[in-house]
TORZAVEX-400663 format. One record per atom (N, C-alpha, C, CB): x, y, z; atom name; residue number from 0. Coordinates in pm, whole numbers, plus 32768, in hexadecimal, padded with zeros to 4 digits. Glycine has a CB too. Example, Ala and Ser with C-alpha at 12.3 -4.5 7.8 and 13.67 -1.06 7.14 Angstrom:
// residues 2
   east   north     up   site   pos
   8527    7DC7   830C      N     0
   84CE    7E3E   830C     CA     0
   8528    7EB6   830C      C     0
   846B    7E41   8389     CB     0
   8505    7F1F   82C4      N     1
   8557    7F96   82CA     CA     1
   850A    8003   8313      C     1
   8580    7FC4   823C     CB     1
END
This chain:
// residues 128
   east   north     up   site   pos
   366D    4CE4   4D03      N     0
   3685    4D4F   4CAD     CA     0
   3624    4D4A   4C3E      C     0
   370F    4D50   4C7D     CB     0
   35F8    4DC3   4C10      N     1
   358B    4DC4   4BAE     CA     1
   35CF    4DBA   4B21      C     1
   352E    4E4B   4BBC     CB     1
   3576    4D9E   4ABF      N     2
   35AD    4DA0   4A2F     CA     2
   35DE    4E2C   4A03      C     2
   353C    4D70   49C8     CB     2
   35A2    4E96   4A3D      N     3
   35D6    4F19   4A22     CA     3
   365A    4F32   4A4C      C     3
   3589    4F77   4A58     CB     3
   3687    4EF5   4AC4      N     4
   3706    4F0E   4AF1     CA     4
   3779    4EDA   4A9C      C     4
   370F    4EDB   4B6F     CB     4
   3752    4E71   4A48      N     5
   37B3    4E3E   49E5     CA     5
   37BA    4E8F   496C      C     5
   3794    4DB4   49BF     CB     5
   3760    4EEC   4952      N     6
   3762    4F39   48E1     CA     6
   37B0    4FC0   48F4      C     6
   36D6    4F4F   48B8     CB     6
   37DC    4FDF   4967      N     7
   381B    5062   4986     CA     7
   38B1    5059   494B      C     7
   3818    5082   4A2E     CB     7
   38E1    50C7   4928      N     8
   3966    50BF   48E6     CA     8
   39D3    5099   4951      C     8
   398A    514A   489F     CB     8
   39BF    50B4   49D2      N     9
   3A28    5098   4A3B     CA     9
   3A09    5017   4A88      C     9
   3A31    5110   4AA2     CB     9
   39C2    4FBC   4A4B      N    10
   3998    4F46   4A96     CA    10
   3A0C    4EF7   4ACC      C    10
   3943    4EEE   4A41     CB    10
   3A86    4F04   4A8E      N    11
   3AF6    4EBD   4ABC     CA    11
   3B32    4EFD   4B3A      C    11
   3B5B    4EB5   4A4F     CB    11
   3B0E    4F7F   4B58      N    12
   3B4D    4FBE   4BC8     CA    12
   3B00    4F9F   4C46      C    12
   3B58    5053   4BB4     CB    12
   3A91    4F5A   4C3A      N    13
   3A3F    4F35   4CB1     CA    13
   3A5A    4E9B   4CD0      C    13
   399E    4F53   4C94     CB    13
   3AD3    4E85   4D0F      N    14
   3AF2    4DF3   4D27     CA    14
   3B2C    4DE5   4DAD      C    14
   3B55    4DB9   4CBD     CB    14
   3B2C    4D67   4DD7      N    15
   3B70    4D40   4E5D     CA    15
   3BB4    4CBE   4E3A      C    15
   3B04    4D2E   4EE1     CB    15
   3C17    4CA9   4E8B      N    16
   3C6E    4C2E   4E78     CA    16
   3C52    4BC6   4EDB      C    16
   3D01    4C50   4E81     CB    16
   3C40    4B4B   4EB2      N    17
   3C2E    4AD9   4F0A     CA    17
   3CB5    4A9B   4F04      C    17
   3BB6    4A75   4EDF     CB    17
   3CF8    4A8C   4F6C      N    18
   3D7F    4A55   4F75     CA    18
   3D79    49B8   4F73      C    18
   3DC7    4A89   4FF8     CB    18
   3D9A    497B   4F0E      N    19
   3D84    48E9   4EFA     CA    19
   3DE7    489C   4F5D      C    19
   3DA0    48BD   4E5C     CB    19
   3E53    48D4   4F7F      N    20
   3EB4    487F   4FDE     CA    20
   3E6B    487E   5066      C    20
   3F56    48C6   4FEF     CB    20
   3E1C    48CB   5089      N    21
   3DD7    48CF   5108     CA    21
   3D48    4875   50F9      C    21
   3DBA    4973   5130     CB    21
   3D1E    485E   508D      N    22
   3CA7    480F   5074     CA    22
   3CB4    4784   50B2      C    22
   3C8B    4804   4FDF     CB    22
   3D2A    4745   50AA      N    23
   3D37    46B2   50D7     CA    23
   3D1C    46B5   516A      C    23
   3DCC    466E   50B8     CB    23
   3D49    471A   51B7      N    24
   3D32    4724   5243     CA    24
   3CA3    4734   526C      C    24
   3D7D    4790   5276     CB    24
   3C5C    4788   5214      N    25
   3BCD    479A   521A     CA    25
   3B80    4718   5206      C    25
   3BA3    47FE   51B4     CB    25
   3BA2    46D5   519E      N    26
   3B60    4651   5183     CA    26
   3B77    45EB   51EE      C    26
   3B90    4618   5100     CB    26
   3BF2    45EE   5225      N    27
   3C0D    4597   5290     CA    27
   3BBA    45AF   5310      C    27
   3C98    45A1   52AD     CB    27
   3B99    462D   5331      N    28
   3B49    4650   539B     CA    28
   3AB8    460E   5382      C    28
   3B46    46EB   53A8     CB    28
   3A94    460A   530E      N    29
   3A10    45D8   52EF     CA    29
   3A20    453F   5306      C    29
   39DD    45FF   5258     CB    29
   3A83    44FC   52D4      N    30
   3A95    4468   52E9     CA    30
   3A9F    4446   5377      C    30
   3B0F    4435   52A3     CB    30
   3AE0    4499   53C4      N    31
   3AEB    4477   5453     CA    31
   3A73    44A5   54A7      C    31
   3B68    44B4   548B     CB    31
   3A05    44D8   5462      N    32
   3987    4500   549B     CA    32
   39A2    4579   54FE      C    32
   3943    4485   54E5     CB    32
   39FF    45BE   54EA      N    33
   3A0D    4640   5533     CA    33
   39B2    46AC   5506      C    33
   3A96    4672   5528     CB    33
   3999    46A4   547F      N    34
   3936    46FE   544A     CA    34
   38DC    469E   53F3      C    34
   3978    477C   53F5     CB    34
   3859    46C8   53D9      N    35
   37FF    4682   539B     CA    35
   37FA    46B8   5304      C    35
   377E    468A   53E8     CB    35
   37B3    465F   52B6      N    36
   379C    468D   5223     CA    36
   374F    470D   5224      C    36
   374B    4621   51CD     CB    36
   36F7    4718   5281      N    37
   36A0    479B   5288     CA    37
   36FC    4812   529F      C    37
   362F    4795   5302     CB    37
   375F    47FA   52F3      N    38
   37B8    4869   531C     CA    38
   3806    4893   52A6      C    38
   3817    4842   5391     CB    38
   382A    4831   5253      N    39
   3874    4858   51D2     CA    39
   381A    48B0   5173      C    39
   38A4    47D2   5183     CB    39
   3799    4883   5172      N    40
   373C    48DE   5125     CA    40
   3732    4961   515C      C    40
   36B4    48A8   511D     CB    40
   372E    4970   51E2      N    41
   371B    49EA   5218     CA    41
   37A2    4A45   5203      C    41
   36F3    49D7   52AD     CB    41
   3817    4A01   5204      N    42
   388A    4A50   51E8     CA    42
   3898    4A78   515C      C    42
   38FE    4A0D   5210     CB    42
   3864    4A30   50F8      N    43
   3867    4A59   506C     CA    43
   37F9    4AC2   505D      C    43
   3854    49DE   5008     CB    43
   3789    4ABB   50A6      N    44
   3724    4B28   509D     CA    44
   375E    4BAC   50D4      C    44
   36A2    4B02   50EC     CB    44
   37B6    4B9A   513C      N    45
   37F2    4C13   517B     CA    45
   3856    4C4D   5113      C    45
   383C    4BEF   5209     CB    45
   3899    4BF5   50CD      N    46
   38F5    4C27   5060     CA    46
   38A2    4C76   4FF9      C    46
   3943    4BAD   5016     CB    46
   3836    4C52   4FE6      N    47
   37EA    4C9A   4F7D     CA    47
   37BA    4D21   4FAB      C    47
   3774    4C48   4F51     CB    47
   37B6    4D37   5037      N    48
   3795    4DB1   506D     CA    48
   3812    4E0B   5081      C    48
   374E    4D9B   50EC     CB    48
   3875    4DDC   5064      N    49
   38FC    4E2D   507A     CA    49
   3902    4EA3   5023      C    49
   397F    4DD5   505B     CB    49
   3922    4F1F   505B      N    50
   3948    4F8F   500B     CA    50
   39D5    4F77   4FD5      C    50
   393F    5011   505D     CB    50
   39DA    4F76   4F47      N    51
   3A52    4F5B   4F0B     CA    51
   3AB5    4FCD   4F1F      C    51
   3A3C    4F3E   4E7E     CB    51
   3A96    503E   4F4C      N    52
   3AE9    50B0   4F64     CA    52
   3B23    50A8   4FF2      C    52
   3A99    5130   4F50     CB    52
   3ACC    508A   5053      N    53
   3AFE    5091   50DD     CA    53
   3B15    5010   511D      C    53
   3AA5    50DB   512F     CB    53
   3ADF    4FA3   50F2      N    54
   3AEA    4F1D   512F     CA    54
   3A89    4F0D   519A      C    54
   3B73    4F03   5164     CB    54
   3A32    4F75   51B1      N    55
   39C9    4F62   521B     CA    55
   3951    4F0A   51EB      C    55
   3993    4FEE   5247     CB    55
   3927    4EB3   5248      N    56
   38B8    4E64   5229     CA    56
   384C    4E94   527F      C    56
   38D2    4DD3   523A     CB    56
   37E2    4ECF   523D      N    57
   3765    4EFA   5288     CA    57
   36F6    4EC3   5248      C    57
   3751    4F8F   5292     CB    57
   3698    4E97   52A2      N    58
   361D    4E5B   5279     CA    58
   35B2    4E70   52DB      C    58
   362E    4DCE   5263     CB    58
   3535    4E5D   52B9      N    59
   34C3    4E4F   531B     CA    59
   34B0    4DB7   532F      C    59
   3437    4E97   52E3     CB    59
   34B0    4D86   53AA      N    60
   34B0    4CFA   53C9     CA    60
   3434    4CBB   5393      C    60
   34BB    4CE4   545D     CB    60
   33C5    4D00   539F      N    61
   3346    4CC3   5374     CA    61
   334B    4CB5   52D8      C    61
   32C7    4D1D   53A3     CB    61
   3387    4D10   5290      N    62
   3389    4D0C   5202     CA    62
   33E3    4C9A   51D0      C    62
   33B5    4D91   51CB     CB    62
   3458    4C9A   5214      N    63
   34CA    4C2F   51F2     CA    63
   3488    4BA6   520E      C    63
   355A    4C42   5254     CB    63
   3447    4B9B   5275      N    64
   33FF    4B0F   529F     CA    64
   339B    4AE9   523A      C    64
   33B1    4B17   532F     CB    64
   3349    4B4C   520D      N    65
   32E8    4B31   51A7     CA    65
   3321    4B0C   511E      C    65
   3293    4BA6   519A     CB    65
   3392    4B48   50FC      N    66
   33D9    4B25   5080     CA    66
   3407    4A97   5083      C    66
   3450    4B81   506A     CB    66
   3435    4A62   50F8      N    67
   3468    49E1   5114     CA    67
   33F7    4981   513A      C    67
   34CE    49EA   5180     CB    67
   337A    49AB   514B      N    68
   330F    495A   5173     CA    68
   332D    490A   51F3      C    68
   32EB    4900   5105     CB    68
   3361    4964   5256      N    69
   337C    4931   52DD     CA    69
   3340    498B   5345      C    69
   3412    4924   52F6     CB    69
   3337    4964   53B8      N    70
   3305    49BB   5424     CA    70
   3375    4A21   5452      C    70
   32D5    4963   549E     CB    70
   3350    4A8A   5491      N    71
   33B1    4AEA   54C3     CA    71
   3409    4AA7   552F      C    71
   336A    4B69   54FC     CB    71
   33CA    4A50   557A      N    72
   341D    4A08   55E7     CA    72
   347D    49AC   55AA      C    72
   33C5    49B7   564B     CB    72
   345E    496B   5538      N    73
   34BE    4917   54FB     CA    73
   3530    496A   54B9      C    73
   347A    48BE   5495     CB    73
   3503    49DA   548B      N    74
   356E    4A30   544F     CA    74
   35D9    4A5D   54BE      C    74
   3529    4AB3   540C     CB    74
   35A1    4A7A   5533      N    75
   35E3    4AA7   55A7     CA    75
   3641    4A41   55CE      C    75
   3587    4AC7   5613     CB    75
   3617    49C6   55DA      N    76
   3665    4949   55FF     CA    76
   36D2    4939   55A4      C    76
   3610    48C9   55FD     CB    76
   36BB    4947   5515      N    77
   3729    4936   54B6     CA    77
   378F    49A4   54CA      C    77
   36F5    4935   5426     CB    77
   376C    4A17   54DC      N    78
   37D0    4A86   54EB     CA    78
   381D    4A72   5567      C    78
   378E    4B11   54EF     CB    78
   37E3    4A40   55CF      N    79
   3825    4A23   564E     CA    79
   3899    49B4   5629      C    79
   37B4    49EA   56C3     CB    79
   3876    494E   55E9      N    80
   38CE    48DB   55C2     CA    80
   3945    491D   5568      C    80
   3876    4863   556B     CB    80
   391A    4973   550D      N    81
   3983    49B2   54B1     CA    81
   39E1    4A08   54FE      C    81
   3941    4A08   5441     CB    81
   39AE    4A4A   5561      N    82
   3A08    4A9B   55BA     CA    82
   3A62    4A49   560E      C    82
   39BA    4AF3   5614     CB    82
   3A2B    49DD   5646      N    83
   3A83    497F   5696     CA    83
   3AFA    4945   5640      C    83
   3A2B    4907   56CE     CB    83
   3ACE    4930   55C2      N    84
   3B42    48EF   5565     CA    84
   3B96    4966   552C      C    84
   3AFF    4892   54DE     CB    84
   3B8C    49D9   5557      N    85
   3BDD    4A4A   5529     CA    85
   3BC1    4A65   5490      C    85
   3C78    4A2D   5543     CB    85
   3B49    4A4F   545E      N    86
   3B2A    4A6C   53CE     CA    86
   3AEF    4AF3   53C1      C    86
   3ACA    4A05   5393     CB    86
   3AAA    4B21   5424      N    87
   3A6F    4BAA   541C     CA    87
   3A81    4BF1   54A6      C    87
   39D3    4BA2   53F4     CB    87
   3A77    4C74   54A0      N    88
   3A91    4CB5   5521     CA    88
   3A1F    4D2D   551D      C    88
   3B38    4CEE   552F     CB    88
   39E1    4D49   5591      N    89
   3990    4DBB   559F     CA    89
   39E1    4E32   55CB      C    89
   3923    4D9F   55FE     CB    89
   39D6    4EA1   5583      N    90
   3A1C    4F20   55A4     CA    90
   39B8    4F78   55D7      C    90
   3A66    4F5F   552E     CB    90
   39D0    4FAE   564D      N    91
   3980    5016   5691     CA    91
   39CD    5090   569E      C    91
   3953    4FE9   5719     CB    91
   39A7    50F5   5650      N    92
   39F9    517A   5655     CA    92
   39BC    51D1   56B6      C    92
   39FF    51C7   55CC     CB    92
   3A0B    5239   56DC      N    93
   39E5    529B   574A     CA    93
   396A    52E7   571D      C    93
   3A5C    5304   576B     CB    93
   3953    52F7   569C      N    94
   38DE    5344   566E     CA    94
   385B    52EF   5667      C    94
   38FB    537F   55E4     CB    94
   3868    5272   56B0      N    95
   37F4    5218   569B     CA    95
   37DE    51D1   5622      C    95
   3786    525A   56AD     CB    95
   3837    51DB   55C2      N    96
   3835    5193   5542     CA    96
   3860    5106   5560      C    96
   3894    51D6   54D4     CB    96
   3809    509C   552D      N    97
   381E    5011   553F     CA    97
   382A    4FD6   54B5      C    97
   37AD    4FD0   5591     CB    97
   3896    4F86   549E      N    98
   389B    4F37   5427     CA    98
   38F3    4EBC   5432      C    98
   38C8    4F89   53B9     CB    98
   3901    4E67   53DF      N    99
   3948    4DF0   53E6     CA    99
   39BA    4E06   5384      C    99
   38F0    4D72   53C8     CB    99
   3A31    4DBA   53A2      N   100
   3A9A    4DB8   5348     CA   100
   3ABD    4D16   5334      C   100
   3B18    4E14   5382     CB   100
   3AC9    4CF7   52C0      N   101
   3AED    4C5F   52A3     CA   101
   3B84    4C57   52B3      C   101
   3AC0    4C2A   5205     CB   101
   3BB6    4BEC   52DF      N   102
   3C45    4BD9   52F3     CA   102
   3C82    4BF4   526D      C   102
   3C6A    4B47   532A     CB   102
   3CE1    4C52   5275      N   103
   3D21    4C78   5200     CA   103
   3D85    4C15   51B7      C   103
   3D64    4CEC   5220     CB   103
   3DA5    4BB2   520C      N   104
   3DF3    4B47   51D9     CA   104
   3DA4    4AED   517C      C   104
   3E2B    4AF9   5248     CB   104
   3D1E    4AFA   518C      N   105
   3CC7    4AA7   5142     CA   105
   3C87    4AF4   50D1      C   105
   3C60    4A6D   519B     CB   105
   3C66    4B6A   50E8      N   106
   3C12    4BBF   508C     CA   106
   3C3C    4C5B   50AA      C   106
   3B67    4BA4   50A8     CB   106
   3C65    4C95   502B      N   107
   3C8D    4D23   5044     CA   107
   3C5D    4D75   4FCD      C   107
   3D2D    4D32   5057     CB   107
   3C59    4DFA   4FE1      N   108
   3C30    4E53   4F7C     CA   108
   3CA3    4EC5   4F79      C   108
   3B9B    4E8C   4F9B     CB   108
   3CA8    4F01   4F01      N   109
   3CED    4F76   4EF3     CA   109
   3D8C    4F5B   4EE2      C   109
   3CCB    4FCD   4F6C     CB   109
   3DD4    4FC7   4EE5      N   110
   3E6F    4FB9   4EE7     CA   110
   3EB6    4F81   4F58      C   110
   3EAA    5034   4ED9     CB   110
   3F2C    4F64   4F53      N   111
   3F7C    4F2A   4FC6     CA   111
   3F6F    4F81   5043      C   111
   4014    4F1D   4FA1     CB   111
   3F64    5000   503A      N   112
   3F5D    5067   50A7     CA   112
   3EDB    5047   50EB      C   112
   3F62    5103   5070     CB   112
   3E6A    5031   50A8      N   113
   3DE9    5018   50DE     CA   113
   3DED    4F8F   5129      C   113
   3D7C    501A   506C     CB   113
   3E2E    4F2F   50F4      N   114
   3E3B    4EA5   512F     CA   114
   3E7C    4EC2   51BC      C   114
   3E9B    4E3B   50CE     CB   114
   3EEC    4F09   51C2      N   115
   3F2A    4F17   5247     CA   115
   3EC7    4F64   52B0      C   115
   3FB5    4F69   5235     CB   115
   3E7C    4FC3   5278      N   116
   3E1B    4FFC   52D9     CA   116
   3DB0    4F9B   5305      C   116
   3DD9    5074   529E     CB   116
   3D7B    4F4E   52A8      N   117
   3D1B    4EE8   52CE     CA   117
   3D5B    4E88   5329      C   117
   3CE1    4EA1   5257     CB   117
   3DCF    4E57   5315      N   118
   3E0A    4DF7   536B     CA   118
   3E1D    4E36   53FC      C   118
   3E91    4DC6   532D     CB   118
   3E3C    4EAE   5406      N   119
   3E47    4EF9   5489     CA   119
   3DC9    4EFD   54CF      C   119
   3E76    4F85   5476     CB   119
   3D5F    4F1D   5489      N   120
   3CD6    4F25   54BB     CA   120
   3CAD    4E90   54EC      C   120
   3C71    4F60   5444     CB   120
   3CBE    4E2D   54A0      N   121
   3C99    4DAB   54B8     CA   121
   3CE2    4D7B   5534      C   121
   3CB4    4D56   5442     CB   121
   3D65    4D83   553F      N   122
   3DAB    4D55   55B0     CA   122
   3D8E    4DA6   562A      C   122
   3E37    4D53   5595     CB   122
   3D72    4E25   5620      N   123
   3D51    4E72   5694     CA   123
   3CD1    4E46   56D6      C   123
   3D48    4F01   5670     CB   123
   3C76    4E1B   567A      N   124
   3BF6    4DF4   56AD     CA   124
   3C03    4D79   5715      C   124
   3B98    4DCF   5634     CB   124
   3C62    4D29   56FB      N   125
   3C78    4CAD   574E     CA   125
   3CD2    4CCC   57C5      C   125
   3CB9    4C3A   56F7     CB   125
   3D19    4D3E   57D3      N   126
   3D78    4D62   5842     CA   126
   3D32    4DB5   589F      C   126
   3DF5    4DAB   5811     CB   126
   3CAC    4DDE   5891      N   127
   3C65    4E25   58F0     CA   127
   3C24    4DDD   5951      C   127
   3C10    4E71   58B8     CB   127
END
């Protein structure tokens, strides 16, 4: 976020919620080596790409990899592990729109109604 973003009058309306009660499970996955520290960095970078209105996480892989100073193949491997551990899901819509959703139990945006919609998208991605 840029310094200018903090100067806007509605800066407090641009927020997401990190659910601390789920962080213990996330940290445990790191301790068990189910995910790597780099994967955690990728997850937090994905959180920074999240649209606070929709919960959609869109990014260009090359750009995100450059921000993290990792290769695109390392980024891809991290995302694969995050998906395997049900931390992120790839959503493919009929109109060819592609984006990620972060597990809403861990990270959510918007009002409770939005949380339910994101949870539905997230779980449906694993049921297909």
